[in-house]
C-alpha positions in Angstrom: 24.1 -121.1 -1.4 21.3 -121.7 1.1 22.0 -122.9 4.7 19.9 -123.4 7.8 20.3 -121.4 11.0 21.9 -124.5 12.6 24.5 -124.6 9.8 25.3 -120.9 10.1 25.6 -121.1 13.8 28.0 -124.0 13.4 30.4 -121.6 11.7 30.8 -119.8 15.0 33.3 -121.8 17.0 33.0 -122.2 20.8 34.9 -119.4 22.5 34.2 -116.9 19.7 32.9 -113.3 20.4 30.8 -112.0 17.6 30.0 -108.3 17.4 26.8 -107.6 15.5 26.3 -104.0 14.3 22.9 -102.7 13.3 21.0 -99.4 12.8 17.5 -98.5 13.9 15.4 -101.5 12.8 13.9 -104.7 14.1 17.2 -106.6 14.0 17.2 -107.3 17.7 13.7 -108.7 17.6 14.4 -111.0 14.6 17.7 -112.1 16.1 16.1 -113.0 19.4 13.4 -115.0 17.6 15.8 -116.9 15.5 18.2 -117.7 18.3 15.4 -118.7 20.7 14.0 -121.1 18.1 17.4 -122.5 17.2 18.6 -123.2 20.7 15.3 -124.7 21.8 15.2 -127.0 18.8 18.8 -128.1 19.2 18.5 -128.5 23.0 21.3 -126.0 23.5 21.7 -123.7 26.5 20.6 -120.1 25.7 22.0 -117.3 28.0 20.9 -113.7 27.5 22.7 -110.8 29.1 19.9 -108.3 29.7 21.2 -104.8 30.4 18.6 -102.3 31.8 15.4 -103.9 30.6 16.6 -104.3 27.0 15.0 -107.8 26.8 11.6 -106.5 28.0 11.5 -103.8 25.4 12.5 -106.3 22.6 9.8 -108.8 23.7 7.2 -106.1 23.7 8.2 -105.2 20.1 7.9 -108.9 19.2 4.4 -109.0 20.6 3.4 -106.1 18.4 5.1 -107.7 15.4 3.3 -110.9 16.1 6.5 -112.9 16.7 6.1 -115.7 19.1 9.3 -115.9 21.1 9.6 -118.9 23.5 12.3 -118.2 26.2 11.2 -120.8 28.8 14.6 -122.6 28.3 16.7 -119.4 28.5 18.7 -118.2 31.5 18.9 -114.4 31.8 21.7 -112.5 33.4 20.0 -109.3 34.4 21.9 -106.1 35.1 19.9 -103.0 36.1 16.3 -102.4 35.3 13.2 -103.9 36.9 11.4 -106.1 34.4 12.1 -109.8 35.1 11.4 -111.6 31.9 12.7 -114.6 29.9 12.9 -117.9 31.6 15.2 -118.2 34.6 16.6 -114.9 35.8 19.9 -114.4 37.6 20.4 -110.9 38.9 23.8 -109.1 38.5 24.2 -106.2 40.9 24.9 -103.1 38.9 27.7 -100.8 39.9 29.1 -97.8 37.9 32.7 -98.8 38.6 33.5 -101.4 35.8 35.8 -103.3 38.2 33.0 -103.9 40.7 30.4 -104.7 38.0 32.7 -107.2 36.3 33.3 -109.0 39.7 29.5 -109.1 40.2 29.0 -110.5 36.7 31.8 -113.1 37.2 30.0 -114.6 40.2 26.9 -115.2 38.2 28.7 -116.3 35.1 30.8 -118.9 37.0 27.8 -120.4 38.8 25.8 -120.8 35.6 28.4 -121.7 33.0 30.2 -124.1 35.4 27.3 -126.6 35.0 26.8 -126.6 31.2 27.4 -129.8 29.3 27.7 -128.1 25.9 28.5 -124.6 24.8 25.8 -122.0 25.3 24.6 -119.4 22.8 25.2 -116.2 24.8 23.3 -113.2 23.4 24.1 -109.8 24.9 21.5 -107.0 24.7 21.9 -103.3 25.6 25.7 -103.2 26.0 25.4 -99.6 24.9 23.6 -98.9 28.2 26.6 -100.1 30.2 29.0 -98.1 28.0 27.2 -94.8 28.8 28.4 -95.2 32.4 32.0 -95.2 31.3 33.5 -92.0 32.8 36.9 -91.9 31.1 39.4 -93.8 29.0 40.7 -95.8 32.0 37.1 -96.9 32.9 36.6 -98.1 29.3 39.7 -100.1 29.2 38.9 -101.7 32.5 35.5 -102.6 31.0 37.2 -103.9 27.8 39.7 -106.0 29.7 36.8 -107.6 31.6 35.2 -108.6 28.3 38.5 -109.8 26.9 38.7 -112.4 29.7 35.8 -114.3 28.2 37.1 -114.4 24.6 38.2 -118.0 24.0 35.9 -119.4 26.7 34.7 -122.5 25.0 31.7 -122.7 27.3 29.9 -120.2 25.1 29.4 -118.7 21.6 29.0 -115.0 22.4 26.9 -112.6 20.3 26.9 -108.9 21.2 24.2 -106.8 19.5 25.4 -103.2 19.2 23.4 -100.2 17.8 25.8 -98.3 15.6 24.2 -95.0 16.1 24.2 -95.1 19.9 27.8 -96.3 20.1 28.7 -93.6 17.6 27.6 -91.0 20.1 30.2 -92.3 22.5 34.0 -91.4 22.4 35.4 -92.5 19.0 37.8 -95.1 20.3 35.1 -97.3 21.7 33.8 -99.0 18.6 37.2 -99.7 17.0 38.3 -101.3 20.2 35.2 -103.4 20.5 35.8 -104.6 16.9 39.4 -105.4 17.6 38.3 -107.5 20.6 35.7 -109.4 18.7 36.7 -112.5 16.8 34.0 -111.8 14.2 32.1 -108.7 13.1 28.8 -108.9 11.3 26.7 -106.0 10.0 22.9 -106.6 10.0 20.2 -104.6 8.1 16.5 -105.4 8.3 14.0 -105.8 5.5 10.2 -106.7 5.7 10.6 -110.3 6.8 14.1 -110.6 8.0 17.7 -109.2 7.9 20.7 -109.0 5.6 23.9 -110.1 7.3 27.3 -109.0 6.0 30.4 -110.7 7.4 33.3 -108.2 7.6 35.6 -110.0 10.0 35.9 -113.8 10.7 38.6 -116.3 11.6 37.2 -118.3 8.6 38.7 -116.1 5.9 36.4 -117.6 3.2 33.4 -116.0 5.0 34.7 -112.5 4.8 32.7 -110.4 2.4 29.8 -112.9 2.3 26.2 -111.8 2.7 23.2 -113.8 3.8 19.5 -112.9 3.8 18.0 -114.1 7.0 14.3 -114.9 7.1 12.4 -114.9 10.4 11.2 -118.3 9.4 14.7 -119.6 9.9 15.9 -120.0 6.2 19.2 -118.3 5.2 20.0 -117.6 1.6 23.7 -117.1 0.7 24.7 -114.3 -1.6 27.7 -112.2 -2.7 
């Protein structure tokens, strides 16, 4: 089975939170390129959560790889860091207390998402950087409860890119709880011109266990 990027993204319902695991690779660069092209071509809002200059680093890698990534249409929610890149930037004041940080984020989120006419693709980069500021179990669950508030928000289709190795260095309860929170869990591995996506959790049960090869050119080939 072969599907387009648009057809695959249509399998993600508005309000879903998709957790995408990957190991050291160019998965973030390929994902950013594919989603930027898709949202621009479809006239869809594209919102990027950029934590501690993650977007800048990924764009620099794209330049080296020769990937042309157009983010003129994107809105970037920037937390921490100094590099202002990627379309329109909305700054979120960082605070190590998750309760304060989430209040700061909510202000920016409400102002931007309240004006959307159709659901946005909301890509989160560098969530691991935020998790490293979690001081104890209580802080983590405050952070988790903050994320949980957005599950089911039909103004967005949320995609969280998470580096398996970096999160694995954090307390062992973090990744299982993140997976529990997510409505879908995908595992991505890169190859020379794209990535292999395995779906391990989905509200569409027929998708569980499916694999798709994802070409940077935008063609998805289904497999088993």
